[in-house]
C-alpha positions in Angstrom: -16.9 11.4 -4.7 -14.3 13.6 -6.5 -10.8 12.9 -5.4 -9.3 16.4 -5.6 -5.8 15.3 -4.6 -5.6 12.7 -7.4 -6.9 15.2 -9.8 -4.4 17.8 -8.7 -1.5 15.3 -9.1 -2.7 14.3 -12.5 -3.0 17.9 -13.6 0.5 18.6 -12.3 2.0 15.8 -14.4 -0.1 16.7 -17.4 1.3 20.2 -17.4 4.9 19.2 -16.5 7.6 20.3 -18.9 11.3 19.2 -18.6 12.4 22.5 -20.1 10.7 24.3 -17.2 11.0 21.9 -14.3 11.1 24.5 -11.6 7.4 25.2 -12.3 6.6 21.5 -11.8 8.6 21.4 -8.6 6.9 24.5 -7.2 3.5 23.1 -8.1 4.2 19.8 -6.2 5.8 21.6 -3.2 2.6 23.7 -2.9 0.4 20.7 -3.3 2.3 19.0 -0.5 1.9 22.0 1.7 -1.8 22.1 1.0 -2.3 18.4 1.7 0.4 17.3 4.1 -1.7 14.5 5.5 -2.1 12.8 2.1 0.8 10.3 1.5 0.3 10.7 -2.3 1.5 14.3 -2.1 4.7 13.2 -0.4 5.3 10.7 -3.2 4.4 13.2 -5.9 6.9 15.7 -4.4 9.6 13.0 -4.4 8.8 12.3 -8.1 8.9 16.0 -8.9 12.4 16.4 -7.4 13.5 13.3 -9.3 12.0 14.7 -12.5 13.9 18.0 -11.8 17.2 16.2 -11.6 17.5 16.9 -7.8 18.3 13.3 -6.9 19.7 13.9 -3.4 16.5 15.8 -2.4 14.4 13.2 -4.2 16.0 10.4 -2.1 15.2 12.3 1.1 11.6 12.7 0.1 11.3 9.1 -1.1 12.6 8.1 2.4 9.8 10.1 4.0 7.1 8.3 1.9 4.7 6.0 3.7 4.8 3.3 1.1 2.2 1.2 2.8 -0.3 4.0 2.5 0.1 4.4 -1.3 -1.9 2.6 -3.9 -0.1 -0.6 -5.1 0.9 0.8 -8.5 2.4 3.9 -6.9 4.1 1.9 -4.3 5.5 -0.5 -6.8 6.7 2.1 -9.4 7.7 4.5 -6.7 10.1 2.1 -5.1 11.7 1.3 -8.4 12.1 5.0 -9.0 13.6 5.4 -5.5 16.0 2.5 -6.2 17.1 4.2 -9.5 17.7 7.4 -7.6 19.8 5.5 -5.0 21.7 3.9 -7.8 22.4 7.3 -9.4 23.7 8.5 -6.1 26.1 5.6 -5.8 24.1 4.0 -3.0 24.0 0.6 -4.7 23.5 -1.7 -1.8 20.5 0.3 -0.7 19.1 0.3 -4.2 19.4 -3.5 -4.4 17.6 -3.8 -1.1 14.7 -1.8 -2.3 14.6 -3.7 -5.6 14.6 -7.0 -3.7 11.4 -6.0 -1.9 9.8 -5.0 -5.2 10.9 -8.3 -6.8 9.6 -10.3 -3.9 6.2 -8.7 -4.2 6.1 -8.5 -8.0 8.4 -11.2 -9.3 7.7 -10.4 -12.9 8.3 -6.6 -12.7 10.4 -5.8 -15.7 11.6 -2.4 -14.5 12.8 -3.8 -11.2 14.7 -6.6 -13.1 16.4 -4.0 -15.4 17.3 -1.7 -12.6 18.6 -4.6 -10.6 20.8 -5.7 -13.5 22.1 -2.1 -14.0 22.9 -1.9 -10.3 24.8 -5.2 -10.4 26.8 -3.9 -13.4 27.6 -0.7 -11.5 28.9 -3.0 -8.7 31.2 -4.7 -11.1 29.1 -7.8 -11.5 28.1 -7.8 -15.1 27.6 -11.6 -15.1 25.0 -11.3 -12.3 23.3 -8.5 -14.3 23.1 -10.6 -17.4 21.8 -13.5 -15.3 19.1 -11.2 -13.8 17.9 -10.2 -17.2 18.1 -13.6 -18.8 16.2 -15.2 -15.9 13.6 -12.4 -16.1 13.2 -13.0 -19.8 12.6 -16.7 -19.3 10.2 -16.0 -16.5 8.0 -13.7 -18.5 8.4 -15.0 -22.1 5.7 -16.8 -24.0 8.1 -17.3 -26.9 8.0 -21.1 -27.4 11.2 -21.0 -29.5 13.0 -19.5 -26.5 11.3 -21.6 -23.9 12.2 -24.9 -25.6 15.8 -24.1 -24.4 14.8 -23.1 -20.9 16.3 -26.1 -19.2 19.7 -25.5 -20.8 19.5 -21.7 -20.6 18.9 -21.8 -16.9 22.0 -23.9 -16.4 24.1 -21.6 -18.6 22.8 -18.6 -16.7 23.7 -20.3 -13.4 27.2 -20.9 -14.7 27.8 -17.2 -15.5 26.4 -15.7 -12.3 23.6 -15.8 -9.8 20.9 -13.3 -9.3 20.7 -11.8 -5.8 16.9 -11.2 -6.0 
C-alpha cells in the first residue's frame, strides 16, 4: 500500500531550498494540518522549523512529538536534532538529558557523541567533551593501531575528565 504521508514528506525535503526556506516551512505546516493524526508530520514540521532557523519554534514542535510513535531512525535522529536545538538555545542540561537517552539506546551513535561533547564544551567542561569523543572513537574503531593502546588510552581519558553519558 502506498504511504502517501511518507511520500509527501520525502517530496517536501527533496524540493527544500535553504535560500527559500519559507516555502519549505509552509509546505510542512500544510502537511501537518492535512494529517494531524500522523506523528511523522509533527516531526517533519519540527525539522522544517529547525531547517528555517526558527529554533525556538522548532523546540516547541519537537516537544510535541510523540517519539515512541516514530520509526526508530526518525526517533533517533530527531532526538539528536532536538538536543542540538536545545543546545543552540542555551538549554544545555536539557540537551544533555535528551542525548543521554539516545546514547543509552544507541551507544555507538556518532552524532549523539559529538553533540554531547559540544554541549559539555559549552558548559565549560572541555575535558569531559574530549573524553566523550575519545571514548566514542575507541568504542567504534576497528583501527588496530589505535586499539593496541586502548588500555592506556582509557586511563588517560579517565584522568582528564569523565563522560556523563
